[in-house]
Structure formats: C-alpha cells, structure tokens
DRENKEMAR-302042 format. One record per residue (C-alpha): z, x, y; residue in one letter. Coordinates in steps of 0.5 Angstrom, whole numbers, plus 500, padded with zeros to 3 digits. Example, Ala and Ser with C-alpha at 12.3 -4.5 7.8 and 13.67 -1.06 7.14 Angstrom:
<recs>
516525491A/514527498S/
</recs>
This chain:
<recs>
239560295M/236554299G/236547297E/230545292P/228538291V/223539285G/227546283G/234548281G/240544282R/243547288T/249546292D/247541297W/244537291H/251538287R/255535293R/251529294Y/250527286A/258528286R/258523292R/254518289L/258519282L/264517286V/261512290S/258509283D/265509280I/269506286A/263500286V/264499279L/272499279L/271494285W/267489281V/271489275F/277488279S/274482282T/272480275A/279480273H/282477279L/277471278V/279471271W/286470272A/285465277V/281461273S/285461267Q/289455265P/297456266E/301457259N/294458256S/295460248E/291464244G/288467250H/289474252A/292475260S/286478264A/291483266F/293485259G/292492256I/286489251G/282486257P/283492262I/281497256T/275493255V/273493262S/274501262L/270502256V/264498259L/265501266L/264508262T/258506258I/255503265W/256510268L/253513262I/247509263A/246510270L/246518268A/242517263L/237514267A/237519272G/239515278T/242521281R/236526280E/233530286P/226527285I/228520286V/233521292L/231519299G/225515299A/221511294G/223505290P/224510283D/232510285E/233503285Y/228501279K/232506275R/239503277I/236496275V/233498269T/239502266S/244496268T/239491264L/240496258M/247496259W/247489259F/243488253G/248493249V/254489251V/251483249A/249485242F/256488242A/259482243G/255478238Y/257483233V/264484234I/269479237S/270480245F/276476248W/273476255V/269470257P/262471257R/261469265W/266475266Y/260480264V/255476267V/258476274I/260483273S/252485272V/250481278A/255483283F/255490280G/248491281L/248488288V/253493290L/250499287L/244497290L/247496297L/251503296S/245507294R/241504300W/247506305S/247513302W/240513303R/240512310R/245517311W/241522307L/235520311V/238522317M/241528315R/234530313R/231528320Q/236533323N/233539318G/239539313A/239537305M/231539305S/227544301S/224549305R/217549303T/211553303I/204550302V/199555298V/191553298G/185554302T/185552309R/182545308G/187543302A/193546306V/191542312E/190535308R/197536305I/201538312I/197532315G/201527310V/207531308I/209534315G/211528319P/215525313T/222528313S/225523308Q/222526302F/226532303G/220537304Y/221542310R/214545311L/216552314V/209556313G/203557309V/199562304C/191561305V/186566303P/183567310D/188570314E/184570320G/189566324S/196566325E/198559324S/195553321V/196546324M/202549327G/205553321L/205560321P/201564316V/205568311L/200571307G/194570302N/194567295L/196574293D/203574297D/206568295V/211572290V/213577296Q/214571301V/219568296V/222574295A/223575302G/228569302G/229562305G/224559301I/226553296D/219550294T/212552293V/207547294L/200549291V/194545293T/189543287S/183547289T/178552286D/182558289A/189555286T/186554279H/191553273S/191560270E/193562277M/199557277V/201558270R/202566272E/205564279L/210560275G/212566271W/213571277E/217566281L/222564275E/227569277P/228566284Y/230559282D/225556286V/221549285G/213549284I/210543286I/202542284V/199537289A/193534285P/186533289S/187525287L/188521293A/191514295N/193513288V/200511287A/205514281G/205508277P/197508276R/198515274V/200518267H/200525264I/198526257R/198533255P/192535250V/191542247A/196544252G/192541258L/195536262P/190530263L/191525269L/190518266H/189513272V/189506270E/185501273E/188497279P/192491278A/189486282Y/186482276R/187476271G/194474270G/197479276N/192475281R/195469279W/202471279A/201474286K/198467288S/204463286I/209468289F/205467296D/205460296R/212459293V/214464298G/210461304A/213454303V/220457303A/219461309L/216455313I/222451311I/227456313A/223458320A/222450321S/227450327P/223457330I/217453329L/219447333L/222451339I/216456340T/211450340A/215446345I/216453349A/208454349I/207447351K/211447357L/210453360T/202454360S/196450359R/192449353G/193448345P/200450342V/196454336F/190459337F/185459331R/180465330Q/175466325E/177472320R/174475314A/178473308G/177474300L/170477298R/168476305G/169469306N/171467313N/177462314F/180460321D/187464322M/192460325I/197463330K/201461336F/197461342R/200467346S/195468351M/192464357V/186460355V/179463355G/183470354A/177472349E/172472354N/176477359M/176482354A/170486356T/173487363E/179490360L/180497357E/184498350S/190503350D/192503343S/188509340G/184504336N/177505337Q/175498334V/182493334L/183491342F/190492344K/193493350M/201495351R/201491358N/195486357D/195481363P/192475359R/199475355V/203469358T/211470359K/212466352V/207470349G/210476351K/216475347F/213471341I/209477340R/215482340R/218478335A/212477331S/214469332I/206468334D/204470326E/209465323L/203459323P/199464318Q/204461313L/200455313F/194459311N/198462305V/199455303V/192453303K/190460299G/186463305D/191469306M/197472302S/204474305L/202481304V/195484304G/190488308P/189487316R/185480317P/179482321L/174479325L/167478321P/164482327A/169488325W/166489318L/160492321A/164498322E/166499315Y/163504311P/160500304E/166504300P/171501304T/169494303R/174494297R/179491301R/175484301L/177484293L/184481295V/186476301R/188479307P/196479309G/201476314I/204483313T/202489310G/202497310L/199497317W/205493319Q/210497317I/207504318S/206503326G/202497327R/198497333S/199505334N/195506328L/188509329D/182506326W/181511320E/189510318E/188503318S/183503313I/186508309R/192504308L/188498307D/185501301L/191504298Y/194497298Y/188494294V/188500289E/195500288N/198493289W/204490285S/209485286L/215490287V/211493292G/210487296D/217486296L/218493299V/213491304I/216485306L/223488306W/220493311H/217488315T/223485317F/226492319R/219493323A/220486326V/227487328I/225494332T/219491334S/216498333D/208498335G/208491337A/205489344Y/
</recs>
C-alpha cells in the first residue's frame, strides 16, 4: 500500500518512527551521561556517604529514568503521523510528556530516598527538553524536504461538490509539509476532465472503485449536502478492507484546532467552538508579554538602532524617523514609527508610480525609485521596522498582530472583517511569515481575521520564530 498520514501505519511511517525513537534514545543517553559527568566533576574528593556518579546504583537509576521518559514520550503520541511535519502539536506533546515525567520523578523522590542530587534531575530535564526539541526540529526539516520532493506523503483524493473541492485544493494543494499529495478528485458532475489541475477520477459513487484501483492512501471528504453523514459512514465500511485513511473536512473555516472540541451526543459528533481567547486575563497577559519583550529587544538591538540612525542621517537629507498615522485598537489612530527608507516627500510621488505587488490596496513596488540606498538595505533586512518597538512599549502596537493599516484603507474592508480592530496591530504577524508583500488583499484579510479569532501566546511565539526565519531569507520584502 501507500503512505497514509491519517490511516494505517505503513512502511514509511514505521521507518520514520524508528528513526525518531533511536534519535530520542541517543539524545537522552547524551543528557544523562553529561549529567553524570557534571556530577562527578563537582563531587568533592574523598567524599564519604555519597555514591559515586558512575557507580552501579546511580547508573541504574539513570537508566530507569531514561526508560520512563521514553515511555512518557510514546504515551503522549509524539511519534504519531498526525503530528509530524507541521504544526506545534509535536512540540507541545514533547513538553507535556517531559513535564509529566518530571512530576513523576519529583513525587518518587519525595516518597523514596534517591541518592542523586536534586540539581541532577533539574539539569537533565532542562537540557533534555532543549535537545529533544532541537532533534525533532531537525528531523522535521528533513521530513519537509522529503515531502517537497513527493516522498513520505499520502496520495490523496478529494471527494465532494466542485465548489467545496476547489476550496480544499486551494488550501491544501500548495502546502506539502502536511503530507497530503493531492492526485485527483471525485465530484458529482463529470463534465470536465479536471478541477484546478487535478484529474476527475469519477463521481461520488466511484470512490471505492478508485481506491480499489490502487495508489490511493487517503480519502478527503468535504462537508457538503452531497457528502452527508450517512454517505461518509457507508464509505468508511466499504473502504475498510483497503487500509486507507478517511478525513472529513468540516465546513467550519478559519478556526484553529485548540478552539474546536468534538463531543459525541447520541452517536452524533458535535463540534464545540470556544470563544476567541483575546479577552480578560489573556489580553493582560499579551500586553505584559509585548512590553517586556519590546524592552528586551530594544536593549539587544540598540547598537543596530544607533548605526542605522547614523547611516540614514549621513546619506540622505531629512529626518531619521518616518511617522505615519495608522489605525490601531478599536479604530483609534496612532503615529507609527519607522526608520526613513525613502526620500523626503515620497508619499506625494505615489500617484506617479504603479504598484507591482499584486495587492490591489497596499502600494508596493519591487524596484521603487523613491527608496534610498540605505533604505533598500534596511528594508530587505526589516531593520526599518525596529523603531515600532517603541510603539509597543507605548501600548499602540503588539509584537504580533494584524497588519497596521492606514485609516483610509479601512474603507476597503467589509463590515465583518473589522473584527481585526479588536486587537492591536503588530510589528509582525501571519502576513509577515506567509509572503509579506507577495500576498494579495483577500489573503491579507483572511490571515488577519484568522489571527484575531485564534490568538494564543504559544501562537505568538511560533510567529516570532518564523518571523526571524522570514527576515533571514528576506522573502517577500522589498
């Protein structure tokens, strides 16, 4: 058979899971060996009443702790195919299982007398967690590269009405890291030979025949009237002999997983959608996180800020900083601060130029003649955005949030999309790590709304990490 992501454990997944297991064992052996070495070095000479760091007793305890840690990782499903390749779930499960392991060890140490120092366990947890996360990140990079080449992916067909199938293809088609390689569709109307470049393999009644023909690992069923629950249930029965995965894509859009919970009621799976998490204590937590993070970044980046200010002042006439009115929280305007990267009066020259970014509202040019030599560099490196850290300290902006827009641009927003004003605009956001200036207007709006509806501190940390990578590669910056 093939390589299902959501279905049975096939050869590629077994091989990959074994590699992860060997990697985890190697990492934890390194961790405990290092802890024993530090223990031995720090142990006083001729100490009495203390077991040797490399004695049989301490080494046996370490092997027991290592085994329990590996069991905790396995029980948490850190090597399950559904969490591999993309998303934060793999890392969350590693952190959760490690903390559970630490809790078990701490409780056991309280109940029975360990002859190992307390700092030995603390160092092992901290060092081990960091190395496990780095190891899994490295393996994920390798897996993503393999999937980009078409390997270690599930050959998937999409089933449903043409409109629903097109929406799924538009979202999943360009994202290879999730491991779904779309190879065809089954739609009610077979009037055309393809849908968005994918061949039509049959209608809704031909799904089983298509799978029986071989080469299909996963069936992705869209949620429409044509693919009702009875049809999906019968399809599951008919496909059972073929060991393929069945995935149902609900019609619920732009709602992240942590907000969605399935609760079966009388055999009917109900999706419970929690309210967005940007209220009350969460809002205060985000505000504190923003201000503390901004102050730390200002201190760390102070040499860059100083050098950039001097370079701008020496190479072009005009002020160092550029201030522009933007729409902030609840539509209240504020002055956003940036390093000046264009000649003075550049805004008045915009009508004479033509945007080539593909965005109908946001004016961007890849080779803008108004940009100075220093400005071109600081734009590519995103250094021109650093003064916005002072906006964050003032409370006008966040480290992560929707794109800060000009007040005039708000007229282009339909009323429902004004929910983006419920949070402060950010220096970075989903738009920054998803293409930046290469995005069209509709995609920018969708990403802004998705962020507002599904905000979390963990999500902010993930976006900040991906922002660092996007800045390094300068993708979409001009």
